[in-house]
C-alpha positions as CSV (number, residue, x, y, z in Angstrom):
1,M,5.5,-23.7,19.5
2,G,6.6,-20.2,18.8
3,D,8.0,-17.6,21.2
4,R,5.2,-15.8,23.0
5,S,7.2,-13.2,24.9
6,P,5.8,-9.7,24.8
7,K,8.7,-8.5,22.7
8,S,8.2,-11.2,20.2
9,V,4.4,-10.5,20.0
10,Q,5.2,-6.8,19.5
11,K,7.7,-7.5,16.8
12,Q,5.3,-9.7,14.9
13,A,2.5,-7.2,15.1
14,S,4.9,-4.5,13.9
15,Q,6.0,-6.6,11.0
16,K,2.4,-7.4,10.1
17,Q,1.5,-3.7,10.2
18,S,4.5,-2.8,8.0
19,K,3.5,-5.4,5.5
20,A,-0.1,-4.1,5.4
21,N,1.2,-0.5,5.0
22,D,3.4,-1.6,2.1
23,A,0.4,-3.3,0.4
24,N,-1.7,-0.1,0.8
25,K,1.1,2.1,-0.6
26,Q,1.2,-0.2,-3.7
27,K,-2.5,0.0,-4.1
28,Q,-2.5,3.8,-3.8
29,A,0.3,4.1,-6.3
30,L,-1.6,1.9,-8.8
31,I,-4.8,4.0,-8.3
32,M,-2.9,7.2,-8.7
33,A,-1.3,5.9,-11.9
34,Q,-4.7,4.9,-13.3
35,Q,-6.2,8.3,-12.4
36,A,-3.3,10.1,-14.0
37,A,-3.8,8.0,-17.2
38,K,-7.5,8.8,-17.2
39,A,-6.8,12.5,-16.7
40,K,-4.2,12.5,-19.5
41,A,-6.7,10.8,-21.8
42,A,-9.4,13.3,-20.9
43,A,-7.1,16.2,-21.5
44,G,-6.1,14.8,-24.8
45,K,-9.7,14.6,-25.9
46,K,-10.4,18.2,-25.0
47,N,-7.6,19.5,-27.2
């Protein structure tokens, strides 16, 4: 079985949180890119 020391558990939790944060950052970047594209298209239609 794996190492169950408090330090190991803390490290795993920290890595899991970091991975989740990275995924969220990627999602936010994608959303921002999509919104920017929509805004650009809308601005283009106004002109």
